[in-house]
Structure formats: structure tokens, C-alpha cells
C-alpha positions, -999 to +999 in steps of 0.1 A: -432-202-741-434-198-703-399-210-700-387-185-726-403-156-707-389-169-674-354-171-689-356-136-703-367-122-670-340-141-652-314-127-676-325-092-667-326-100-630-292-116-629-276-087-649-293-060-628-284-078-595-248-080-605-247-043-611-265-034-579-243-056-558-212-041-575-223-006-568-234-012-532-198-021-524-187+015-527-194+043-502-204+072-525-200+098-497-164+089-491-153+079-526-175+094-553-148+088-580-148+051-571-186+050-575-184+067-609-157+044-622-175+014-607-207+025-625-190+025-659-172-008-653-203-025-639-224-013-668-199-027-693-198-060-675-236-060-672-238-057-710-213-085-716-231-107-690-264-100-707-252-109-741-234-141-728-266-152-710-287-146-741-262-167-762-263-195-736-301-194-734-305-196-772-279-224-776-285-245-746-322-240-738-335-234-773-357-206-761-381-187-783-366-153-791-397-130-789-410-143-755-374-142-741-370-106-752-405-098-737-395-113-704-362-094-704-380-061-713-405-067-685-377-066-659-368-031-670-404-020-671-407-031-635-374-012-626-388+020-643-422+018-626-404+013-592-382+043-598-411+064-611-433+057-581-406+067-557-395+050-525-422+046-499-399+051-470-388+085-481-414+110-472-414+141-494-436+168-481-429+206-480-399+205-458-366+223-467-340+201-483-318+200-452-347+188-431-356+161-456-320+149-457-319+146-419-353+129-417-346+103-444-309+097-437-303+106-401-268+090-400-254+115-426-238+147-415-231+179-435-195+190-435 
């Protein structure tokens, strides 16, 4: 059962890592249209990759389905908790938006 949970979590991690690496290749400030098209393409590839990894896990590793799905779902629960708690290096206090932008991303410039 532990192997099944591990495999499910690994499937979620691999698929999420693929999408993150794909999206980090584009500079959204310079090419927002490339980011959006990359988002759609990477999401489609992520879904295909996830299905393919589940099929491989079921056929080759003979994993138990419920623990595998629980492990997979746990990766997304961790993602949502991480997003919901915010990023600790971004300090959000009562500063105006322009000051927050400069403080958290000092290398960006308004045009």
C-alpha cells in the first residue's frame, strides 16, 4: 500500500514539475501571449502525461487504485495549502501597490 501512495504522489509531482518547468521558460513580462499559449499546451500535456503514468503504474507496478489516487490527490492538497498560505518572502502590509511591487520585485520597472 505504501508503494501505491508513493507512486500516486510521484505521478502528481512529475506532472506538476513538467508544467512548472515549461512555464518558467517564458518571460511573461515580455511575451504574455507566449505564457498563455504555453499554459494551455502544458496543461494538455500534463493531463496526457498523468493518464499515461497512471496506465503505466497500473499495468507495470500493479498498484492498488485507491491508495494511488489518495497519493495523487495529496500532491494537489499540498499545492493548494502552499498557495493559500501565501509566499513567505512576499511581505504584504499596508503599502500601496506600487511600493509592494518595488519591494518584492525590485528588478521590475513600470513603463
